[in-house]
C-alpha positions as CSV (number, residue, x, y, z in Angstrom):
1,M,100.3,87.5,93.2
2,S,96.8,86.2,92.7
3,R,95.9,82.6,93.7
4,P,95.2,79.9,91.0
5,I,91.5,79.4,90.3
6,T,90.4,76.1,91.8
7,I,87.1,74.4,92.4
8,Q,86.9,76.1,95.8
9,N,87.3,79.7,94.5
10,H,86.0,79.3,91.0
11,P,83.9,82.4,90.2
12,F,81.4,80.4,88.0
13,R,81.0,76.9,89.2
14,F,78.1,76.2,86.8
15,L,80.6,76.6,83.9
16,L,82.8,74.0,85.5
17,Y,79.8,71.6,85.8
18,L,78.8,72.3,82.2
19,E,82.4,71.4,81.1
20,W,82.2,68.0,82.8
21,I,78.9,67.2,81.2
22,L,80.1,68.1,77.6
23,M,83.4,66.2,78.0
24,G,81.6,63.2,79.6
25,C,79.3,63.1,76.5
26,A,82.4,63.2,74.2
27,A,84.1,60.4,76.1
28,L,81.0,58.3,76.1
29,I,80.4,58.7,72.3
30,A,84.1,57.9,71.7
31,F,83.9,54.7,73.8
32,I,80.6,53.3,72.3
33,P,81.2,51.4,69.0
34,S,79.6,53.1,65.9
35,P,77.5,51.2,63.4
36,L,78.6,53.7,60.7
37,Q,82.2,53.5,59.4
38,R,82.3,57.0,57.9
39,F,83.9,58.5,61.0
40,P,85.2,55.7,63.1
41,T,87.0,56.4,66.3
42,K,90.5,55.2,65.7
43,F,91.9,55.5,69.2
44,P,89.1,55.6,71.7
45,E,91.4,55.2,74.7
46,L,93.5,58.2,73.5
47,I,90.4,60.3,73.1
48,I,89.0,59.4,76.5
49,C,92.4,60.1,78.1
50,S,92.7,63.5,76.2
51,V,89.2,64.6,77.2
52,T,89.8,63.5,80.8
53,V,93.1,65.4,81.0
54,F,91.4,68.4,79.4
55,G,88.6,68.2,82.0
56,L,91.0,67.8,84.9
57,M,93.0,70.9,83.8
58,G,89.9,72.9,84.4
59,L,90.1,72.2,88.2
60,R,93.2,74.5,88.5
61,L,93.6,77.5,86.3
62,P,96.9,79.5,86.5
63,T,96.4,83.3,87.0
64,S,99.8,84.6,88.0
65,N,102.8,83.6,85.8
66,K,102.5,84.5,82.2
67,F,104.7,81.7,80.9
68,T,102.6,79.2,82.9
69,K,99.4,80.6,81.3
70,V,100.8,80.1,77.8
71,I,102.0,76.6,78.4
72,Y,98.7,75.7,80.0
73,T,96.7,77.1,77.0
74,A,99.0,75.4,74.5
75,L,98.5,72.0,76.2
76,E,94.7,72.6,76.0
77,I,94.9,73.3,72.3
78,F,97.0,70.2,71.8
79,L,94.4,68.0,73.5
80,I,91.6,69.6,71.5
81,I,93.5,68.9,68.2
82,I,94.0,65.2,69.3
83,T,90.3,64.9,70.0
84,T,89.4,66.6,66.7
85,F,91.6,64.5,64.4
86,F,91.2,61.1,66.1
87,G,87.9,61.4,67.7
88,G,85.6,60.1,65.0
89,R,82.0,60.6,66.2
90,A,83.3,62.3,69.4
91,A,84.9,65.0,67.2
92,R,81.4,66.3,66.5
93,L,81.6,67.8,70.0
94,F,84.9,69.6,69.3
95,P,83.2,73.1,68.9
96,F,82.2,72.9,72.6
97,L,85.8,72.2,73.5
98,Y,86.7,75.5,71.8
99,V,84.0,77.3,73.7
100,I,85.4,75.8,76.9
101,L,88.9,77.0,75.8
102,V,87.6,80.5,75.3
103,T,85.8,80.5,78.6
104,R,88.9,79.4,80.5
105,S,91.1,82.0,78.6
106,C,88.7,84.7,79.9
107,L,89.4,83.6,83.4
108,I,93.2,83.5,83.2
109,F,94.1,86.2,80.5
110,Q,93.5,89.9,80.2
111,I,91.5,91.3,77.3
112,Q,94.3,91.0,74.7
113,G,95.0,87.4,75.5
114,R,91.3,86.6,75.4
115,V,91.0,88.0,71.9
116,I,94.0,86.1,70.7
117,I,92.7,82.8,72.1
118,T,89.3,83.4,70.6
119,F,90.7,84.2,67.2
120,L,93.0,81.2,67.3
121,S,90.0,78.9,68.3
122,F,88.0,80.2,65.3
123,V,90.9,79.5,62.9
124,L,91.4,76.0,64.3
125,F,87.7,75.4,64.0
126,L,87.7,76.4,60.3
127,L,90.7,74.2,59.6
128,T,89.1,71.2,61.3
129,L,85.8,71.9,59.4
130,K,87.7,72.0,56.1
131,R,89.5,68.7,56.9
132,R,86.2,67.0,57.5
133,F,84.7,68.5,54.4
134,D,87.6,67.3,52.2
135,R,87.1,63.7,53.5
136,L,83.5,63.5,52.1
137,P,83.1,62.1,48.5
138,L,80.4,64.5,47.2
139,T,79.1,65.5,43.8
140,P,79.8,69.2,42.8
141,A,76.2,70.2,43.5
142,A,76.3,68.5,46.9
143,Q,79.7,70.1,47.6
144,E,78.3,73.5,46.9
145,R,75.4,72.9,49.3
146,F,77.7,71.4,51.9
147,L,80.1,74.3,51.5
148,F,77.3,76.8,52.1
149,I,76.1,74.9,55.2
150,N,79.7,74.8,56.6
151,F,80.2,78.5,55.8
152,S,76.9,79.3,57.6
153,F,78.0,77.1,60.5
154,G,81.4,78.7,60.7
155,V,79.9,82.2,60.8
156,M,77.5,81.2,63.5
157,F,80.2,79.5,65.5
158,G,82.4,82.6,65.1
159,L,79.6,84.8,66.4
160,A,79.0,82.3,69.2
161,L,82.7,82.6,70.2
162,L,82.5,86.4,70.1
163,F,79.3,86.3,72.2
164,V,81.0,84.1,74.8
165,L,84.0,86.4,74.8
166,L,81.9,89.6,75.3
167,L,79.6,87.9,77.8
168,M,82.5,86.6,79.9
169,T,84.3,89.9,79.7
170,T,81.2,91.7,80.9
171,V,80.5,89.3,83.7
172,L,84.1,89.3,84.9
173,S,84.2,93.1,84.7
174,E,81.0,93.3,86.8
175,R,82.3,90.8,89.3
176,Q,85.6,92.7,89.6
177,S,83.7,96.0,90.1
178,R,81.6,94.3,92.8
179,E,84.8,93.0,94.5
180,E,86.5,96.4,94.2
181,L,83.3,98.0,95.6
182,A,83.3,95.6,98.5
183,I,86.9,96.3,99.2
184,A,86.3,100.1,99.0
185,N,83.3,99.7,101.4
186,K,85.5,97.8,103.8
187,K,88.2,100.4,103.6
188,L,85.6,103.2,103.9
189,S,84.3,101.5,107.1
190,Q,87.9,101.3,108.4
191,Y,88.5,104.9,107.5
192,A,85.2,106.0,109.1
193,L,86.2,104.2,112.3
194,R,89.7,105.9,112.2
195,I,88.1,109.3,111.6
196,E,85.7,108.7,114.5
197,N,88.5,107.7,116.8
198,H,90.6,110.7,115.6
199,A,87.6,113.0,116.0
200,T,87.1,111.7,119.5
201,L,90.8,112.3,120.3
202,E,90.7,115.7,118.8
203,E,87.6,116.6,120.8
204,R,89.3,115.4,124.0
205,N,92.4,117.5,123.2
206,R,90.2,120.5,122.4
207,I,88.4,120.2,125.8
208,A,91.7,119.8,127.5
209,R,93.0,122.9,125.8
210,E,89.8,124.8,126.7
211,I,90.2,123.7,130.4
212,H,93.8,124.7,130.4
213,D,93.4,128.0,128.6
214,S,90.2,129.2,130.3
215,L,90.2,127.6,133.7
216,G,94.0,127.7,134.1
217,H,94.0,131.4,133.2
218,S,91.2,132.2,135.6
219,L,92.7,130.2,138.5
220,T,96.1,131.7,138.0
221,A,94.6,135.2,138.2
222,L,92.5,134.1,141.2
223,N,95.6,132.9,142.9
224,L,97.4,136.2,142.3
225,Q,94.4,138.2,143.6
226,L,94.4,136.1,146.8
227,E,98.1,136.4,147.3
228,T,97.9,140.2,146.9
229,A,94.9,140.3,149.3
230,L,96.8,138.3,152.0
231,K,99.8,140.7,151.7
232,L,97.6,143.8,152.0
233,W,95.2,142.4,154.7
234,Q,97.2,143.8,157.7
235,T,98.4,147.1,156.2
236,N,95.5,148.1,153.8
237,P,92.3,146.1,154.5
238,E,90.2,148.2,152.1
239,K,92.4,147.5,149.2
240,A,92.6,143.9,150.2
241,Q,88.9,143.7,150.1
242,T,89.0,145.0,146.5
243,F,91.3,142.1,145.5
244,L,89.1,139.6,147.4
245,A,86.1,140.9,145.4
246,K,88.0,140.4,142.2
247,A,89.0,137.0,143.4
248,K,85.4,136.1,144.0
249,E,84.6,137.3,140.5
250,L,87.3,135.2,139.0
251,G,86.1,132.2,141.1
252,S,82.7,132.6,139.6
253,K,84.2,132.8,136.1
254,S,86.3,129.7,136.8
255,L,83.1,127.8,137.8
256,Q,81.4,128.9,134.6
257,D,84.5,127.8,132.6
258,V,84.4,124.4,134.2
259,R,80.8,123.9,133.3
260,Q,81.3,125.1,129.8
261,S,84.4,122.9,129.2
262,V,82.9,119.7,130.7
263,S,79.7,120.1,128.7
264,A,81.7,121.0,125.6
265,M,78.9,123.2,124.4
266,R,80.7,126.6,124.1
267,S,79.4,128.2,120.9
268,H,81.9,131.0,120.8
269,T,84.7,131.8,123.1
270,L,84.6,135.6,122.6
271,Q,80.9,135.7,123.6
272,E,79.8,138.1,120.9
273,Q,82.8,140.4,121.5
274,S,85.2,141.6,118.7
275,L,88.8,140.4,118.9
276,E,89.9,143.9,119.8
277,Q,87.5,144.1,122.7
278,A,88.5,140.6,123.9
279,I,92.2,141.6,123.8
280,A,91.4,144.8,125.7
281,V,89.7,142.7,128.5
282,L,92.7,140.4,128.7
283,A,95.0,143.4,128.9
284,E,92.9,145.0,131.7
285,N,92.8,141.7,133.6
286,M,96.6,141.5,133.4
287,H,96.9,145.1,134.6
288,R,94.7,144.4,137.6
289,A,96.6,141.3,138.5
290,T,100.2,142.5,138.0
291,G,100.1,146.2,137.6
292,V,101.5,145.9,134.1
293,L,99.4,147.3,131.3
294,P,100.3,145.7,128.0
295,I,100.8,148.0,125.0
296,C,98.5,146.8,122.3
297,E,99.0,147.8,118.7
298,I,96.2,146.3,116.6
299,T,95.8,146.9,112.9
300,L,93.1,144.8,111.2
301,S,92.8,145.9,107.6
302,R,90.5,143.0,106.8
303,P,88.0,140.9,108.8
304,I,89.2,137.8,110.4
305,P,87.1,134.6,110.1
306,P,85.6,133.2,113.4
307,E,87.5,130.0,113.0
308,I,90.7,132.0,113.3
309,T,89.8,134.7,115.8
310,T,89.1,132.1,118.6
311,P,92.5,130.4,118.3
312,V,94.3,133.8,118.1
313,Y,92.4,134.9,121.2
314,R,93.5,131.7,123.0
315,I,97.1,132.2,122.0
316,I,97.1,135.7,123.3
317,Q,95.4,134.6,126.5
318,E,98.0,131.8,127.0
319,S,100.8,134.3,126.3
320,F,99.5,136.7,128.9
321,T,99.0,133.9,131.4
322,N,102.6,132.7,131.0
323,I,103.9,136.2,131.3
324,Y,102.3,137.1,134.7
325,K,102.8,133.5,135.8
326,H,106.5,133.1,135.1
327,A,108.1,136.1,133.4
328,Q,108.1,138.7,136.1
329,A,108.0,141.3,133.4
330,T,107.5,145.1,133.7
331,E,106.7,145.7,130.0
332,V,104.5,143.8,127.7
333,K,103.9,144.6,124.0
334,L,101.3,143.1,121.7
335,E,101.3,143.6,117.9
336,L,98.5,142.2,115.8
337,A,98.1,142.9,112.1
338,A,95.9,141.4,109.5
339,N,96.6,142.3,105.9
340,K,97.3,139.5,103.4
341,D,98.1,137.3,106.4
342,L,97.7,137.6,110.1
343,K,100.8,138.3,112.2
344,L,100.9,138.3,116.0
345,I,103.8,139.3,118.2
346,V,103.8,139.1,122.0
347,Q,106.9,140.4,123.6
348,D,108.0,141.0,127.3
349,N,111.1,142.0,129.1
350,G,110.9,139.3,131.7
351,K,113.4,136.8,132.9
352,G,113.1,134.6,129.9
353,F,114.0,130.9,129.7
354,D,116.1,128.3,128.0
355,L,114.3,127.2,124.8
356,E,115.9,123.7,125.0
357,Q,114.5,123.0,128.4
358,N,111.2,124.9,128.6
359,T,109.3,124.5,125.4
360,T,107.4,121.3,126.2
361,G,104.8,122.7,128.6
362,F,101.1,122.3,127.8
363,G,100.6,126.0,127.3
364,L,103.3,126.4,124.7
365,Q,102.3,123.2,123.0
366,S,98.7,124.4,123.0
367,M,99.7,127.6,121.2
368,R,101.8,125.7,118.8
369,D,99.1,123.2,118.0
370,R,96.5,126.0,117.4
371,T,98.8,127.7,115.0
372,L,99.8,124.6,113.1
373,A,96.1,123.6,112.8
374,L,95.5,126.8,110.9
375,G,98.5,126.2,108.6
376,G,100.5,128.9,110.3
377,K,104.0,129.2,111.7
378,F,104.8,129.5,115.4
379,Q,108.2,130.8,116.7
380,I,109.6,131.5,120.2
381,H,112.6,133.6,120.8
382,S,113.9,133.7,124.4
383,T,117.1,133.5,126.4
384,P,117.5,133.7,130.2
385,G,117.5,137.3,131.3
386,S,116.4,138.8,128.0
387,G,112.6,138.3,128.0
388,C,110.5,136.3,125.5
389,K,109.1,137.0,122.1
390,I,106.4,134.9,120.5
391,I,105.7,135.3,116.7
392,V,102.7,133.7,115.1
393,D,102.0,133.9,111.3
394,I,98.7,132.6,110.1
395,P,97.6,132.6,106.4
396,L,94.2,134.2,105.8
397,P,91.7,133.0,103.2
398,R,91.9,135.0,100.0
């Protein structure tokens, strides 16, 4: 509900000052005795009171309740009629009161109400003009000339009311547009700040996922290599040295991953490799770490956009990490197909887990977030003792 228009929030204060000047002149003319008796002021006190009330009404314009607007406007018209019929010389200023009426109606009504008030003001003006014309004792020739003058005056006044209506409507529309633009700019600034905060949060989450997916993967493999080397150190030192060399290689890769993640300047995770080549490297790393060589069935009937290949690679990497970290599997199978959509299935025969208790880890949540960010569907099927199956469906651009 909009606030009433008062002197504090009046959109055009100069109009308010102009109203006071015109009504002050009308009251002054009504109060001063006239030497001419053709149009005497019958009730000067009533005229002054009417003009004063009409002026004070301009200090508070209703803008919310329709019934209040109608009563307010009707009272204004009633005060103008009193001034017109009993004002004597002061009635000569009655056209300005109609202009003020139209101006106020533009502030409190919509376009339909403004047109009605303007038309009603013009009709009342013509009736008042006719009444004043009938009171003059003129000859037929003078009546004809006076009628022509009044007709011209009426046309000019009607055009003046129309001009005031169009001018006020245009100015109010421009003012409303400016206010809406200011509000839109304010909202845009708020949205920009929210987007910036959201982008910052997304970037932090992305770096966290990169650290977890890359560094976590490398450190897990490094730990497995070191454990194997410790077990073989007494019985087979040469083979243990092979695992230590691999551990050193993984340590170097982990250091590189840390630098890349902290700087957040990684341009492409696959490092110019195709997705098939990157998956083959992951499978080979898993075979070296656990002795289990994943069976990979890859059918790519169409190219996959880079913005999809990287998340898919990370999902596969996280799946392999979880398998040789927790599953204790002896068989791993990967199926990747890209036809109309991309479908990825990673399945193992490990110990499995309870979905209601073990689906909140950062790794699983990272895979789920990556899939949902691409508009895909992420599913996990697992029960204790029966392995785990991860299904990822991602729509590809047509």
